[in-house]
N, C-alpha and C positions, 0 to 999 in steps of 0.2 A: 504493499500500499504506499501511496505518496504521503510524505510527512507534511501535514497541513500547516505546520509551524514555520516551514521554509518560506522565504520571501519569494520564491519562484518555483515552478514546476521543474525539478532538477532534470538535466540532460534531455529536455524536450524541446524540439524545434520543428519547424514546418517540414513536410516531406519534400525531398529533392525533386525538382521538376522545372517547368518553364516558369518564368516570372520572377518575382522578388524571392531572392534566396536568403533572406534574413534568418539568422539563427538565434536571434534574441529570444530568451525564454519568455514564456507567458506567465506573468506573475499571478499569484492567487488573488491579489487585489483586482487586477484587471478581469480575471475570470469572474469574480463576484459582481463586478459592474455590468457584465454583458451576458451573464449566464441565466437571466431570469425568463419568465414566460414571454413567448413571442409566436406569432403565427408562423406556419410553414410555407404559406403562399403557394399552394397548388391552385389557387384562384385569386382573383381580385375583383370586387371585394371578397373577403373571406367568408366562408359559409355561415359563420355565426351572425353575420349581418343580414341574412336573408329574411324577408318579410312574408307574411301570409300571401299565398297566391294559389288559385285553383282554376283549372280548366278555362275553356273558352267562354267569355261573358261579353263579347263585343268590344273589349278594350284591347290595346296593343299588348302582346305577350311575346316573350323572347322566342318561343318555338315557332312563331309565324315566319321567322327568317329561314326555317328549315326548307322552305319552298325554293329558295335561291341557291342552295349549296351545290358545289361541284364535287367535293369529296366529303366523306362521312367517317366518323369513328362510332363504334358500338361498344358499350360496356354492359355486361349482365352481372348482377350481383346474385351469387348463390350463398345463402347465409348459413348453411348446414355444416356441422362438424360432428365427428363421432365422440370426441373427448375435449375437455376444457383445457386450454393452455392459459395459465394464470396471468401472463403478460398481456394477452391480447385485448385490444381496444376496438376491434372491428364489430360491426353489426352481425351478430352470429346467433345461431340456435344450436344447442347441444342436444342431439337426439340419435336414437338407434332405430326410430320408426321411419322407414324409408317412404311410406305413403305421404308423409308431410312434404317431401321433396317433389314427389310426382305431381301432387295437386298444386304446389307452388309453381311448377313449371307450366301448368295450364294457364295460370294467371299471367305469368310473364309473356306467353304467347298472345294472350288476349290483349295485353298492353301494347305489344308490338303491332297488333292490328290497328289500334288507335292511331299509330303513326302512319299507316299506309297512305292516307290522303293528305298528310300534313308535311311530308318530306319528299324532296326531289329523289328521283331514282338515280342516285349518285353512287359511284363505286365506294365500297366500304374498304378503305385503305388500312384501317386498324381495327381490330376486335380484341377485346380482353374479357376473359371470364375471371372474376375475383370473388372474394368471399370474406369470412367462411372458408369453405374448402370446395371449389367447383368440382373437383374429382370425387366428391361425395355422390354425384350422379353416376348411375350405372351407364354402361356403353350404349344401351338402348335409348336412354333418356338424353344422353349427349347428342346422339344422332337425331333424336326427335327435335331437340332444341335447334340445332343448326339447320336442319331441313325447314323447320317452321320459320326461322329468321330468313332463310334463302327465299322463301316465297314472298317476302315483303321488301327486303333490302337486297342490294346488288352485291352479293358476296362473291368473292373471287378466290381462286387458289393460285399461288405462285410466289416467286421471290420478290415481286414488287409490292406486296402487302405484308403486313405484320399481324399475324393472329396468334395471341398468347393466352396461356392459361396458367393459373396458379395451382400448385399441387403440394400436397403433404406427402413427403417421401416415406412416411411411416405406413401409409395406406394405399398408395398408388400402385396398381398392378402393372407389370411390364406389358401385358397384353393390351391394356387400355391405350398404350402409346401408339399401337397400330391403328386403333380407331381414331385417335386424335389426328394423326397424319392424314388419314383417309379423308377427314373432314376439313382439312386445310390448315390446321394448326402447325406453325412452324417455329414457335418459340415457347419454351417451358421454363417456368419460374418455380424453383424449389425452396420452400421455407425451412431453413436449417437453424438459424439464430445462434447456436453454439454447439460444439461437439463435446464440451467438458461434461462428464456425467454428473457432477455435483451441481452444476448450474442447470442441467436439464432436469434434474430431480426438483430443483427449487422452482422451476417454472411449469413442471408437469408436462414435459414434452421430450420423451426419450427417443432419440434417433441415432442410428449408427452411421459411421463413415461407409460401412459396407452397403447399406441400403441406398445411400446417395450415389455411391460409385456405380452400382448396378443400374440405377435408373439414368444416370448420366451417360454411361456407355451404351445403354439401350436406346436412348433418345438420339445419340450421335449416329448409331448404326441405322436408325430409321430416317435419317435426313433432317432432323431439326437443325435449323440454321443458327440458332442462338439458344444457349442454356444459361440461365442466370441463377444465382443463389442470393437469398436474403440472409443477412447476418445482422445481430443486434449487439451493441455495446451498452454498457450500463446495467446489465441484468444482475439480479442478486447472486452473490458469490463470485462474480467475475473480478479479475484483476488483470494487469498487463500481461503477465506471464501466461496465464491460462488462455487469454484471448489470442495471444501470438501463436499458441499451439493450434488452436482452431484455424487461424489464418493459414498456417503451414500446411494443415490437412487440406484446406480448400485449394490452396495453390498446387498441391499435388494432383487434385482433380481437374485443375485448369478450366473453370467455367469461362464462358465468353464474357459475362457481366457479373458484377457483384454489387449489391446494394448494402452499404453499411450504415444501418439506421441507429439513431439515438433512442434508447428506451424512454418512453414518456410515462413516468410513474404518476398516475393520477387516480388513486384509489377512491377519492371522493366522488369521481364521476364513473368509475368502472369497478363494479362489484367484484369481479374475478381477481382483480389486483389486490384486494384486501386479503387474499389467501397468501400473499407473498410476505415473508418474514422481513419486516422493515430493517432489522438489525443487519441483514445481509446486503443491503443497498450500498453501493460504492458511493463515496462522496464526489462532489463536482470535480475536484482536481484529479482524482483518480480516473474519472470518466474522460476527461480530456486527454490525460496520459494514454489511456486505452486508444482513443480515437486516433491520436497522432501516431502511436506505435503501429497500429494496424494499417493506417494509411501509408506510412513509410515502407512497410513490408510489401504492400501491394504495388506501390509505385516502383520500389527497387526490383520488383519481379517483372516489371514492364507494363503493368496496367496503367491506363490513362485515367487521371482523376477528372471527373466530370461534375460540374456544379458543386454541391456541398456534401453529397453522400453516395454517389455512384461511381463506379470503376468499370472500365471496359478494356478488353485486349485491343492492341493497336489496329488489328485487322477487322474488328467488329465494326458493323454499320453505325453504331451509336458513337464510337469514337471518331469515325470519319465525319459524321454529321457535326460533331463538336468542333473539329478541326476546320470545317468549312463554314462554320457560323450558322448551322441549320438546326442546332439543338433546341428542342421546345420542352415545355413542361405542362402537364395536366394532372388530373386527380390521381392518375396511376404513377406519377413521378416523371422522370425524364424520358423523352421520346424523340424519335427522329422523323416521325410522320405526322406532323400536326395537320389535322383536317379542318375544314371550314366549320364543322359543328360536331358535337358529340351527343348521341342519344343513349341515356342511361336507362336500363330496364331492371325492374326488381325493387325490393324494399330498400329504402334510403338511397337509392341511386341518384346521382346528380347529373344533369345534362347541361349543355351550354350551346349557344349560337353567337353570332356577332353582337346580338342585342341584349344578351344576359344569360342568366342561369335559372334552372328550376329543379327542384328536388322532390322525390317521393316520400310518402309516409315511411316512418322508420319501422314501426312494429309490423309484424306479419299480419296481425288481425286487421289493423287499419288499412294496410295495404290491399289485402284480399277484398275487404269490404268496399273499398273505393273502386277497384277494378271491376268487381261485379255490379256496382251501381252505375258507373259512368264510363268504364273503359280505360280510365287513366287514374293515377293515384298522386297527382302533384299536390303538395301541401304548402310549399313556400318557394321563394325565389328572389331574383333581382333584376330589374330593368336597368341596363347600363346607360349612364349619361355620357356625354362627351368627355368630361373630365375623368370619369371612371375608365373610359377606353384609353386615354392618354396614360394614366397611372398603371393600368393593367399592362400595357406594352412596356412601360418603363421598368416596372418590377420584374416582369419576365426577362427583360434584357439583363438585368443584374443577376437574376437567379440562374440563367442559362449561360451567359457569355462573360459574367463577372466585370461588366463595364457598361457605361453609358456614352453613347455618342451625343455629345453636347450640341453639335451642329444640327443633327436630326431632330433633337428636341426643340431647338430654336426655330426650325422650319415648321414644326407643328404648332408652336405656341405663338410665334411672331414676337417673341421677347428674347432678350439675352438670358442665358441659362442662370447667371447669378441673380438677375432680377425676378425671373419667373418662378425661381425655387429658393428664394432667400430663406424662409423658414426651415426648409428641409436641410439646406446646407448648414444652417445654424445647429440643427439637431445632430448633423453628421460631424461637426467639428471635433468632438472628442475622439472619434474614429480616425480622423486624419492625424490628430496629435499622437494617438497611440500606434501609428503606422499600420493601421488596419485598412485604410483607404489611401489613394493617391489621386492626383489629377494633373492633366496637362491642359494646354489651351483647348484641345479638342475632345478630351475624354475624361471621364471620372471612372476609376477602376478599383477593384478589389485586389489587394495584395495577397500573395500566398499565405501570409500570416493572418490576414483578415478573412480568409475563406471560412474559417470556423465560425465567424459571426456574420455570415452573409444574410441571415434572416434579420438581424438588427439593422443592417444597411437598407434592406428593402422596407423595413417598418417605418423608416424615417419618411417615406413617401406616401404612406398609408394615411389618407386624410381622415379616415373614420376611427383610427386608433388613438390619436392624440386628443388630449383634454379628457381622457377616461382613464381609470385604473386598468393595468394589464389584466385581461380576462383570466379567470381560473380555468377557462376552457382550453387555454393554450399550454402546450408543453414547454418545458424549459429549453433554452438553446443548448445548455450543456448539462 
């Protein structure tokens, strides 16, 4: 464990790579100033700002823009899991009763029908099944889902689309990989979190390296073009040494992409997290030490560091997109195929268009009731203003490219950057002083040292965040 009494986090510097190579240690005082609650900015405005919204009532709604899209993304939320993972904050239902999933799928396909006359017949360039555990569905229902979606949306199979599915390596059968490839899936995301047995017991998710290896090799043999692993740091019982062992095991398996997420411990919001022994939780300084050590190990092994929590092999399409300035971000994280709109299906799913966002009811009961009553389950959302669109673009530039083009902003606003964003620059001044941000005449940029506080930089431009106390809904930065 890191000694909290030290004035700095010992022997910890930013990972080696492009950009600022500062090796100045991150002091515990600096960590304490920036490590508080902050949005993750998978959208702007953030979902906690959404207001009540329901169906078509004659007023302008964000889904009306679906008529004009040229490319489309689909997201389907499958909330079912066979067992409870204590760390999980997803919208999930723990059950062994498969009939619940089958009837839920009926409602998802009914909801898809509601969009038939509301969305252009545009190619689906990105499809993602998330959860919960999407592979909770048996092969027959996976086929039924994709065939039903194909009757409404323009689904395509090939290398020019990205169809992905999240899977639990403890329960996914090798034979299901054949079904997934046949249905057009070409990317597999495996939730690993950590390979340390003590950490796995603390979060109630026991998964072996051998299980992951078998699925990884099986997916590669079947032609999956990209395999990604989810890892989490800050879990109960973790320390730098144990996480490095997990990373070493992951490197031996050589996935194409790795997501290294910060565990958001919010037991006041998520009941399952109350089952975690709080005495086992690592302190903030230990968490940043874990993040830095794991990131250094990954970049030393040749992985490209993307945004704030994703890594990819240099030959992976996501790394290429980052190099070419095409990296984008949505509710599923970093992506290389930003579509004109996203249609989210299922309980709690969020959709977006150029005009705003809309979200379904969270609970299964409310979702099913709404679908059966009116064909859709929309309960809240947000209609974007012109200022929202500007800040949405600005924040996503920071989150994806770690810089802002001042000239591009000045063309959009008609004002010099320093005049148009004077309050924001004042809020960012401490980050400039601490070497976390820099600027030239043409750019504002995030230093390598400042990458860990990317969310703080984005938050300075969030007009809805300031003047209020940080929401308990937000996870801590570190």
